[in-house]
C-alpha positions in Angstrom: -39.2 8.9 23.0 -40.7 6.3 25.4 -42.1 7.7 28.6 -39.9 6.5 31.6 -43.0 6.6 33.8 -44.7 4.0 31.6 -41.9 1.4 32.1 -40.9 2.2 35.7 -37.5 2.7 37.1 -34.7 0.7 35.5 -33.5 -0.5 38.9 -36.9 -0.7 40.5 -36.7 -4.4 41.0 -33.4 -4.2 42.9 -33.1 -3.4 46.6 -30.6 -0.6 47.4 -27.3 -1.7 48.8 -25.8 0.3 51.7 -22.0 1.0 52.0 -21.9 -1.2 55.1 -23.2 -4.1 53.0 -20.6 -3.6 50.4 -17.9 -3.3 53.0 -19.0 -6.5 54.7 -19.1 -8.4 51.3 -15.6 -7.3 50.4 -14.2 -8.3 53.8 -15.9 -11.7 53.6 -14.5 -12.4 50.1 -11.0 -11.1 50.6 -10.4 -10.7 54.3 -9.4 -7.1 53.8 -11.2 -3.7 53.7 -12.2 -2.2 50.4 -9.5 0.5 50.9 -6.9 -2.3 51.2 -8.2 -4.0 48.1 -8.7 -1.0 45.9 -5.9 1.6 46.3 -5.0 4.4 43.9 -2.1 6.8 44.3 -0.5 9.3 41.9 1.5 12.5 42.0 -1.8 14.4 42.4 -1.8 13.2 46.0 -5.6 12.9 46.0 -7.3 9.9 47.7 -10.7 8.7 46.6 -12.6 6.1 48.7 -12.7 2.6 47.2 -16.5 2.7 47.2 -18.7 5.7 46.7 -22.4 5.9 47.5 -25.1 8.6 46.7 -24.5 9.9 50.2 -21.0 10.9 49.0 -22.5 13.8 47.1 -23.7 15.3 50.3 -20.1 16.1 51.2 -19.3 17.8 47.8 -19.2 21.5 48.6 -20.0 22.8 45.1 -23.3 20.9 44.8 -26.5 22.6 45.8 -29.0 20.3 47.7 -32.2 19.5 45.9 -31.0 21.0 42.6 -30.7 18.7 39.7 -28.8 20.9 37.2 -25.0 21.2 37.2 -23.5 24.4 38.7 -21.0 24.3 35.9 -23.3 24.1 32.9 -24.9 27.5 32.9 -28.5 28.6 33.2 -31.5 26.7 32.0 -32.1 25.6 29.3 -28.9 23.6 29.5 -26.6 24.3 26.6 -24.9 21.6 24.6 -21.3 20.8 25.2 -20.2 22.7 22.2 -16.5 23.4 21.7 -14.5 25.0 18.8 -12.2 22.8 16.7 -8.8 24.6 16.6 -5.9 23.5 14.5 -2.3 24.6 15.2 -0.1 26.0 12.4 3.5 25.4 13.2 5.4 24.5 10.0 8.4 26.8 9.7 7.7 27.7 6.1 4.8 30.2 5.8 3.7 28.8 2.4 3.4 25.3 3.8 1.7 26.6 6.9 -0.8 28.3 4.6 -1.5 25.0 2.8 -2.2 23.4 6.2 -4.5 26.4 7.1 -6.5 26.0 4.0 -6.9 22.3 4.4 -7.9 22.8 8.0 -10.6 25.3 7.2 -12.0 23.2 4.4 -12.1 20.1 6.6 -13.9 21.2 9.7 -11.5 23.4 11.7 -13.2 26.6 13.1 -10.2 28.2 14.5 -6.4 28.4 13.8 -3.7 28.7 16.3 -0.6 30.4 14.8 2.6 29.3 16.6 5.4 31.8 16.1 8.9 30.4 16.2 10.4 30.9 19.6 13.6 32.8 20.5 14.5 30.0 22.9 12.7 26.9 21.7 12.7 23.6 23.5 14.0 20.7 21.4 11.6 19.8 18.6 9.2 22.7 19.5 8.3 24.0 16.1 6.7 27.3 14.9 6.1 29.3 11.8 9.1 31.5 10.9 7.2 34.8 10.5 9.5 37.7 10.3 7.3 40.5 8.9 3.7 41.2 7.9 4.4 39.8 4.5 5.1 36.4 6.0 1.9 36.6 8.0 0.0 37.5 4.8 1.5 34.5 3.1 0.5 32.2 6.0 -3.1 33.5 6.0 -3.5 33.8 2.3 -7.1 32.7 1.4 -8.2 32.6 5.0 -11.1 34.8 5.9 -10.2 36.3 9.2 -13.8 37.3 9.8 -14.9 33.7 9.6 -12.0 31.8 11.1 -10.8 32.9 14.5 -7.0 33.4 14.8 -5.1 32.7 18.0 -1.6 34.1 18.2 1.2 32.8 20.3 2.8 31.4 22.3 4.1 33.9 24.8 5.8 37.0 23.7 5.5 35.9 20.1 1.7 36.4 20.6 2.2 40.1 21.3 4.5 40.5 18.3 2.1 38.6 16.0 -0.7 40.8 17.2 1.2 43.9 16.1 1.8 42.3 12.7 -1.8 41.2 12.5 -2.8 44.8 13.3 -0.9 46.0 10.2 -2.2 43.1 8.1 -5.8 44.0 8.9 -5.2 47.6 7.9 -3.5 46.6 4.7 -6.3 44.2 3.8 -9.0 46.7 4.6 -10.7 44.2 7.0 -13.1 45.5 9.6 -11.4 44.7 12.9 -14.7 44.4 14.7 -15.4 41.3 12.7 -12.1 39.6 13.5 -12.2 37.0 16.3 -9.5 35.1 18.2 -7.0 35.8 20.9 -3.5 36.8 21.9 -1.8 34.0 23.9 0.5 36.3 25.9 0.5 35.9 29.7 3.1 38.1 31.4 3.4 35.7 34.4 3.9 32.7 32.1 6.5 34.6 30.1 8.4 35.3 33.3 8.1 31.7 34.5 9.3 30.4 31.1 12.2 32.8 30.8 10.7 34.6 27.9 10.5 37.9 29.7 13.2 39.5 31.9 11.4 42.2 33.8 8.0 41.9 35.4 6.8 45.5 35.3 7.5 45.8 31.6 5.8 42.5 30.8 2.7 43.5 32.7 2.7 47.0 31.1 2.9 45.4 27.7 0.0 43.1 28.5 -2.2 46.0 29.7 -1.4 48.2 26.8 -2.1 45.3 24.4 -5.5 44.8 26.1 -6.3 48.5 25.8 -5.3 48.5 22.1 -7.2 45.3 21.3 -10.4 47.0 22.5 -10.8 47.9 18.9 -11.2 44.2 18.2 -14.2 43.3 20.4 -14.1 39.6 19.5 -10.4 39.2 20.2 -9.5 38.1 23.7 -6.3 39.7 25.0 -6.2 38.7 28.6 -4.7 35.2 28.7 -3.6 33.1 31.7 -1.4 30.4 30.4 -1.3 27.3 32.7 0.7 25.3 30.1 4.0 26.5 31.4 3.4 24.8 34.8 2.0 21.6 33.1 5.0 21.4 30.8 7.3 21.7 33.8 5.8 18.5 35.3 3.4 20.1 37.9 0.5 18.1 39.4 -3.1 19.0 38.8 -3.5 20.9 42.1 -0.2 22.7 41.4 -1.4 23.7 38.0 -4.6 25.0 39.3 -3.0 26.9 42.2 -0.4 28.5 39.9 -3.2 29.5 37.4 -5.3 31.1 40.1 -2.2 32.9 41.4 -1.3 34.2 37.9 -4.9 35.4 37.5 -4.8 37.2 40.8 -1.5 38.8 39.9 -2.8 39.9 36.5 -6.0 41.4 38.0 -4.1 43.1 40.8 -1.7 44.8 38.5 -4.4 45.6 35.9 -7.1 47.0 38.1 -4.7 49.6 39.4 -5.2 51.3 36.0 -7.5 50.9 33.0 -9.0 48.8 31.6 -11.6 48.2 34.4 -12.3 44.8 35.9 -15.4 44.1 33.7 -13.4 44.7 30.5 -10.7 42.4 31.7 -13.1 39.6 32.4 -14.8 40.0 29.0 -11.4 39.4 27.4 -10.2 36.7 29.8 -9.3 33.2 28.7 -7.4 30.4 30.3 -4.9 28.2 28.4 -4.7 24.7 29.8 -2.9 21.5 28.9 -4.6 18.1 29.5 -2.6 14.9 30.0 -3.5 11.2 29.9 -4.7 11.1 33.6 -8.2 10.8 32.3 -10.5 11.3 35.3 -8.0 13.7 37.0 -8.0 15.9 33.9 -11.8 16.0 33.6 -12.0 17.0 37.3 -9.2 19.6 36.8 -11.1 21.5 34.2 -14.3 21.4 36.3 -12.5 22.5 39.4 -11.0 25.4 37.4 -14.5 26.7 36.6 -15.4 26.5 40.3 -12.3 28.3 41.5 -11.9 31.2 39.1 -15.2 32.9 40.0 -14.0 32.9 43.7 -10.9 34.9 42.7 -13.1 37.3 40.6 -15.5 37.8 43.5 -12.6 38.8 45.8 -11.5 41.5 43.4 -15.0 42.7 42.7 -15.6 43.0 46.5 -12.4 44.9 46.9 -13.4 47.3 44.1 -16.9 47.7 45.6 -18.5 46.1 42.5 -21.1 43.4 42.0 -20.1 41.1 39.1 -22.1 38.1 38.2 -19.3 35.8 36.9 -20.7 32.3 36.4 -18.4 29.2 36.0 -19.9 28.8 32.5 -18.7 32.3 31.6 -15.1 31.3 31.8 -13.4 30.7 28.5 -11.1 27.7 28.7 -8.8 26.8 25.7 -7.3 23.3 26.0 -4.3 21.8 24.2 -3.3 18.2 24.4 -0.1 17.6 26.4 3.3 18.0 25.0 4.6 16.4 28.3 3.2 13.0 27.4 4.5 12.7 23.9 7.2 10.2 22.9 9.7 10.0 20.1 9.5 6.2 19.8 6.4 4.5 18.5 4.9 7.9 17.8 1.6 6.4 16.6 0.8 5.7 20.3 0.6 9.5 20.6 -2.6 9.3 18.6 -4.1 7.2 21.4 -2.7 9.5 24.1 -4.1 12.5 22.3 -7.5 10.9 21.9 -7.7 10.1 25.6 -6.6 13.7 26.4 -9.1 15.2 23.9 -12.0 13.2 25.3 -11.1 14.3 28.8 -10.9 17.9 27.7 -14.3 17.8 26.0 -16.0 16.0 28.9 -14.4 18.5 31.2 -16.1 21.3 29.4 -13.4 23.0 27.3 -14.6 25.9 25.0 -11.9 25.2 22.3 -9.6 22.3 21.7 -6.2 22.0 20.0 -4.8 18.5 19.4 -1.1 18.4 18.7 0.1 16.3 15.8 1.1 12.8 16.8 4.7 13.4 15.6 5.1 16.9 16.9 8.1 15.8 19.1 9.9 14.6 16.0 9.5 17.2 13.3 7.3 20.0 12.0 3.7 18.9 11.5 2.7 17.6 8.1 -0.6 17.3 6.4 -1.2 13.7 7.6 -0.5 14.4 11.3 -2.7 17.5 11.3 -5.5 15.6 9.5 -5.5 12.8 12.1 -5.5 15.3 14.9 -8.4 17.2 13.4 -10.4 14.1 12.7 -10.2 13.0 16.3 -12.3 16.0 17.2 -14.7 15.5 14.3 -15.2 11.9 15.4 -15.9 13.0 19.0 -18.4 15.5 17.8 -20.2 13.8 14.8 -19.9 10.1 15.7 -19.4 9.9 19.4 -21.9 12.8 19.9 -20.1 14.0 23.1 -21.2 17.5 22.2 -24.8 16.8 23.1 -24.7 16.9 26.9 -23.5 19.9 29.0 -21.3 18.8 31.9 -21.7 15.0 31.3 -19.6 14.4 34.5 -22.4 16.0 36.6 -23.8 13.7 39.2 -20.9 11.1 39.0 -20.0 10.2 42.6 -16.4 9.7 41.6 -15.9 12.7 39.4 -17.8 15.1 41.7 -15.8 13.9 44.6 -12.5 14.2 42.6 -13.5 17.7 41.4 -14.2 18.8 45.0 -10.9 17.3 46.3 -8.8 18.9 43.5 -10.5 22.3 44.1 -10.0 22.1 47.8 -6.3 21.1 47.5 -5.6 23.7 44.8 -7.3 26.5 46.8 -5.1 25.7 49.8 -1.9 25.8 47.6 -3.1 29.0 46.0 -3.5 30.6 49.4 0.1 29.5 50.3 1.4 31.2 47.2 -0.5 34.4 48.1 0.8 34.2 51.7 4.3 34.1 50.2 3.8 37.4 48.4 2.2 36.2 45.1 3.3 34.1 42.2 6.0 36.5 41.0 7.7 36.5 44.4 7.5 32.7 44.6 9.1 32.5 41.2 11.8 34.9 42.2 12.7 33.0 45.4 12.4 29.7 43.6 9.7 28.3 45.9 7.3 27.4 43.1 10.1 25.9 40.9 11.1 23.7 43.9 7.6 22.4 44.5 7.1 21.6 40.8 10.6 20.0 40.7 9.6 17.6 43.4 6.6 16.5 41.4 8.6 16.3 38.2 11.1 14.0 40.0 8.2 11.8 41.1 6.9 11.6 37.5 10.4 10.6 36.2 10.8 8.1 39.0 7.5 6.4 38.0 8.8 6.2 34.4 12.2 4.9 35.6 10.6 2.2 37.9 8.1 1.3 35.2 5.1 2.0 37.5 4.0 4.5 34.8 4.3 2.7 31.5 4.9 4.4 28.1 4.0 1.8 25.5 6.6 1.7 22.8 9.1 3.6 24.9 9.5 2.0 28.3 7.5 -1.1 27.6 6.9 -3.2 24.4 9.6 -1.4 22.4 9.8 -1.9 18.7 13.4 -3.3 18.4 13.8 -2.3 14.8 12.7 1.3 15.2 15.2 4.1 14.7 14.4 7.8 15.3 17.7 9.7 15.5 17.7 10.6 11.9 14.0 11.7 12.0 14.6 14.4 14.5 14.3 17.9 13.0 15.5 20.7 15.2 13.3 23.8 15.4 14.2 26.9 13.5 15.5 29.7 15.7 14.6 33.1 14.3 17.4 35.6 14.5 16.6 39.2 15.3 17.7 41.6 12.6 19.1 44.1 15.0 17.9 46.9 12.7 17.7 50.5 13.7 13.9 50.1 13.4 13.9 47.7 16.4 13.3 49.4 19.8 16.2 49.3 22.1 14.0 48.9 25.2 10.4 48.2 25.9 9.2 51.8 26.4 5.6 51.3 25.3 3.3 49.4 23.2 3.2 52.3 20.8 7.0 52.1 20.4 6.7 48.5 19.3 3.9 49.4 16.8 6.1 52.2 15.4 9.0 49.9 15.2 7.0 47.3 13.2 5.8 50.0 10.8 9.5 51.0 10.3 10.5 47.5 9.4 11.3 45.7 12.6 10.8 41.9 12.3 8.9 39.7 14.7 12.2 38.3 16.2 13.2 42.0 16.8 9.9 42.6 18.7 10.1 39.4 20.7 13.7 39.9 21.6 12.8 43.1 23.4 11.0 41.2 26.1 13.8 39.0 27.3 17.3 40.0 26.2 18.6 40.8 29.7 19.5 38.5 32.6 16.5 37.8 34.8 16.4 37.0 38.5 13.8 34.2 37.9 15.0 30.6 37.2 12.9 29.5 34.2 10.7 26.5 34.5 11.8 23.7 32.1 9.7 22.3 29.4 9.9 18.5 29.6 8.5 15.4 28.1 8.5 12.6 30.7 10.0 10.2 28.3 13.1 12.3 27.5 15.6 10.7 29.9 14.8 7.2 28.7 14.7 8.2 25.1 18.2 9.7 25.4 19.5 6.3 26.3 18.2 4.7 23.1 19.3 7.7 21.0 22.9 7.1 22.3 22.7 3.5 21.2 21.6 4.6 17.8 24.6 7.0 17.6 26.9 4.1 18.7 25.3 1.8 16.1 26.0 4.3 13.3 29.7 4.4 14.2 30.2 0.7 14.9 28.2 -1.2 12.2 25.3 -1.9 14.5 24.1 -1.8 18.1 25.3 -4.1 20.9 24.1 -7.7 20.6 22.0 -9.3 23.3 21.3 -13.0 23.5 18.5 -14.1 25.7 18.9 -17.6 27.1 15.6 -19.3 28.1 16.4 -22.5 30.0 14.6 -24.6 32.5 10.9 -24.6 33.5 8.7 -23.3 30.6 6.6 -20.8 32.7 9.6 -19.2 34.4 11.8 -19.0 31.3 9.0 -17.6 29.1 7.9 -14.9 31.5 11.5 -13.8 32.3 12.5 -13.9 28.6 9.6 -11.6 27.8 10.5 -9.3 30.7 14.2 -9.1 29.7 13.4 -8.5 26.1 11.1 -5.5 27.0 13.6 -4.1 29.5 16.8 -4.3 27.4 14.9 -3.4 24.2 14.2 0.0 25.7 18.0 0.8 25.2 17.8 -0.1 21.5 20.0 -3.1 21.7 19.7 -5.8 19.1 18.1 -8.8 20.8 18.2 -12.5 19.7 15.4 -14.3 21.5 15.1 -18.1 20.8 12.1 -19.9 22.2 14.4 -22.1 24.4 17.7 -23.7 24.8 18.3 -27.4 25.7 21.6 -26.8 27.6 24.3 -24.4 28.5 26.6 -25.6 25.7 24.0 -24.6 23.1 23.7 -21.1 24.7 27.5 -20.6 24.6 27.7 -21.7 20.9 24.9 -19.4 19.9 26.6 -16.5 21.8 29.7 -17.1 19.7 27.7 -17.4 16.5 26.1 -14.0 17.1 29.1 -12.4 18.8 26.9 -11.5 21.7 27.9 -8.5 23.9 25.3 -9.5 26.6 23.9 -12.9 27.5 20.9 -13.0 29.8 19.9 -16.2 31.6 16.1 -16.5 31.8 15.0 -19.3 34.1 13.6 -20.0 37.6 15.4 -18.9 40.8 16.2 -22.4 41.7 18.1 -23.1 38.4 20.4 -20.1 38.5 22.8 -21.4 41.1 23.9 -24.1 38.6 23.3 -22.3 35.3 25.3 -19.1 36.1 28.7 -20.7 36.8 28.3 -23.2 34.0 27.6 -20.5 31.5 30.5 -18.4 32.7 32.8 -21.3 32.2 31.3 -22.2 28.8 31.8 -18.6 27.5 35.3 -18.4 28.9 36.2 -21.7 27.1 35.1 -20.1 23.9 36.9 -16.8 24.5 33.5 -15.0 24.2 33.8 -11.8 26.3 30.2 -11.2 27.0 28.5 -9.6 30.1 26.4 -12.2 31.9 23.0 -11.0 33.0 20.3 -12.8 35.0 16.5 -12.1 34.8 15.7 -12.0 38.5 16.3 -10.1 41.7 19.8 -10.7 43.2 18.5 -10.9 46.8 16.5 -14.0 45.9 19.4 -15.8 44.1 22.6 -17.7 44.9 24.8 -17.0 41.8 28.2 -16.8 43.6 28.9 -13.4 42.0 28.9 -14.9 38.5 26.4 -12.3 37.1 27.5 -8.9 35.8 24.0 -7.5 36.1 20.4 -8.3 37.0 17.1 -7.2 35.5 14.0 -7.5 37.5 10.8 -5.6 38.6 12.8 -3.4 41.0 15.5 -2.4 38.5 15.9 1.2 37.6 15.6 1.6 33.8 17.9 4.6 33.7 20.6 3.3 36.0 20.7 -0.2 34.7 20.7 0.7 31.0 23.2 3.5 31.5 25.5 1.2 33.4 25.3 -1.4 30.5 26.1 1.3 27.9 29.1 2.4 29.9 30.4 -1.1 30.1 29.8 -1.6 26.4 31.9 1.5 25.6 29.0 3.8 24.7 29.7 7.4 25.7 26.9 8.3 28.1 28.1 11.8 28.7 27.5 13.0 25.1 24.4 14.5 23.7 22.5 11.7 21.9 
């Protein structure tokens, strides 16, 4: 390797530029300040200066002056950014899930995440239908549990799967001390998601599970699941704050009885979802490593203990976001997942699970799982992003963003603690309300097209149909056998029930069969409301020999007609309407004749503002003369136009996708109250 000293500094021939110089340059070129030129806002409510200078790092609280190494990367020598490749198993059929497991292990996966079918699944939320230990044996046939770590979940299904795994290991005569993995059961997340009905029982089960799992030293049994807040639409600071509050609640309830704090920390892992907000998500993971040790230190001090818990000691498992997935143009989900995966890796995850690109449509198949797995292999073996520990270290932008997220999250965490802790804020609905506000902001951004979902809210494929592709998830039914415990008396009771023939649905149903005083957090995808509009159009098309017909009418100046035709096509195509889009028309009569020819339900004028005053009334008359009952739309904002009330609707940059398209469906006779 060349000696840097031999060639001098790369930028040695350039004079340093002060922030004041940059500021003056921007003002001289634009007449505005850098902050006015470069603005960025999001639901995270974090503001980063338009221009950052090395001096900005002096204000970053987590950086130690005159120390070049990252506080997040661990002690010297710096380790590589090594993460484990984990593949989910979620096909309902255990035999098919086993085929996927074998292919994964043969092709580079180091861990398997077994998703049990949920008692209350969200739409298109698939899992393996494991009822008894025999089904688990089928799903894991040929998988060496001492070589491939097994992660069991989600939620209460994780506890039930652990009990079945316990029996499986005994029957297979496998040394439990050689089995690695984890149980993805977080009592707070179970309460927040509506999967558990009673807090004390949920925490008791978690503690008893941890005590029992002590016989499996490589299996982590203390999980804090942040995905429930992410899936509900929370911002990054809200996710972090809720995660810290859930950790504090778990430690507070666990340290009152065995196991002791060091044993809990040894078995601790955090489960985090990462979305497409690339830099925010990198900073979120880094902030999490900074904040968790502060919570641990507080409990260690209260217990009179000294515990050296370094940020690098924290185990963070990351899953790509369900919230960002779309039904339409699902191949774009490959790009979203790649962005999320890279953010997770650069943020320093310890294990990564990439969801199949069509997970929102149907159970994963071999192709979707292979693509997801290969993304990780490319990042590791071709992009070599595993070679540098904490690659974000020293970045003015990312260090500042990490610091701001950490500061904001810590303040929100303290607010939750001041309100009595996370369980109390869930009971009184405070946390749900805060997350709901962010969720509305996310949906508003989708509705107003300030947040674009390619293929769903912009550039839709007009020929795409997905309604028939949707495969609802299997819902396992509890057997209700005498072997199933009638109440959650103890972990031992669940084990005994399993030994006596209780199925996994029986075991899972014990946690949440009764009414709860906590309003569950929803699991959303941000595209759902817009997708439902198009799904209704598909249902209408099946019953009426096709979807409503739209004729775009480009007239007048080429630049205006072209731009507005493209806009109208993208806007109305979101609803799944059939769109006829000629390059141009010469006159109104030609538009009216074409509308009759195609039996158009909607005709949209696409021209300049100045032309509409004459075009709109002329087209209204021409359509009436031909007895063509079509709604007349104009591509433009009504406040800027003089159309004498001839238009039935307008599409423009300020139009609400949801309101406009729903209104059009109603006027076209599509039932907007029915499930799509």
